[in-house]
C-alpha positions in Angstrom: 56.3 -159.0 -68.8 56.6 -161.2 -71.9 56.9 -159.6 -75.4 55.6 -161.8 -78.3 57.8 -160.3 -81.0 56.5 -161.1 -84.8 59.4 -160.0 -87.3 58.0 -159.6 -90.7 59.1 -159.0 -94.4 56.4 -157.9 -96.5 56.5 -157.4 -100.5 56.6 -153.8 -101.6 53.3 -155.1 -104.1 51.2 -155.5 -101.2 53.1 -153.6 -98.4 50.2 -150.5 -98.1 47.0 -152.9 -98.0 49.1 -155.2 -95.2 49.9 -152.3 -93.2 46.5 -151.0 -93.4 45.0 -154.6 -92.5 47.6 -155.1 -89.6 46.6 -151.9 -88.0 42.9 -151.9 -88.5 42.3 -155.6 -88.2 45.3 -158.3 -87.3 46.3 -156.4 -84.0 43.3 -155.4 -82.8 42.3 -159.1 -83.2 45.2 -160.6 -81.5 44.7 -158.2 -78.6 41.2 -159.2 -78.8 41.9 -162.5 -77.9 42.8 -161.3 -74.1 45.7 -162.8 -74.1 47.8 -159.7 -74.5 47.3 -156.1 -72.9 48.7 -154.0 -76.1 50.1 -154.6 -79.7 52.6 -152.2 -81.3 53.9 -152.0 -84.8 57.6 -150.7 -85.4 59.3 -150.5 -88.7 62.8 -151.7 -88.8 65.1 -149.4 -90.4 67.3 -150.9 -92.5 67.5 -151.3 -96.3 66.2 -154.1 -97.7 66.9 -156.0 -100.8 63.2 -156.4 -101.1 60.2 -155.4 -99.3 59.9 -153.5 -95.7 60.5 -155.4 -92.5 58.5 -154.7 -89.4 58.7 -155.7 -85.5 55.0 -156.6 -84.4 55.1 -156.7 -80.5 52.5 -157.9 -78.3 52.3 -157.4 -74.4 51.6 -160.3 -72.1 51.6 -160.5 -68.2 52.8 -163.7 -68.3 54.1 -166.8 -70.3 50.4 -168.3 -69.3 48.9 -165.7 -71.4 51.2 -166.4 -74.6 51.1 -170.1 -74.1 46.9 -169.5 -74.0 47.5 -167.4 -77.5 49.8 -170.1 -79.3 47.3 -173.0 -78.0 43.9 -171.0 -78.6 44.3 -168.5 -81.1 47.5 -168.2 -83.2 46.9 -170.9 -85.9 43.5 -169.5 -87.0 45.1 -165.8 -87.0 48.2 -166.8 -88.4 45.9 -168.4 -91.3 44.1 -165.4 -91.9 47.6 -163.6 -93.1 48.3 -166.7 -95.2 44.9 -166.5 -97.1 45.4 -163.0 -98.1 49.3 -162.3 -98.5 50.7 -165.9 -99.3 53.8 -165.7 -100.9 54.1 -162.0 -100.3 55.8 -162.1 -96.8 58.0 -164.0 -94.5 58.0 -163.9 -90.7 59.3 -165.3 -87.8 58.6 -165.1 -84.1 60.8 -164.6 -80.8 59.6 -164.4 -77.1 61.4 -161.8 -75.2 61.3 -161.1 -70.9 61.4 -157.8 -69.6 63.8 -157.4 -67.0 63.7 -154.7 -64.5 
């Protein structure tokens, strides 16, 4: 299993709206591409100087599924977030492989 992890720091001024959008729209849209089997959001338990940080984790059966997402869907879904929350968040992405 591959985890596509997106770590996000969201500004306090839009936090509540963003979190609701993530849970009700964005995560379901990403999973709805068929590239991932599930999506989960975790609050990172550290005190930040500004904003609140989250780890959003999407589970994929294979690297091929992740690559398909990146090629066919990632840009438009990222643009949705940029359009709504421009200059209010920073994000970086990592890939994790589950080891038995």
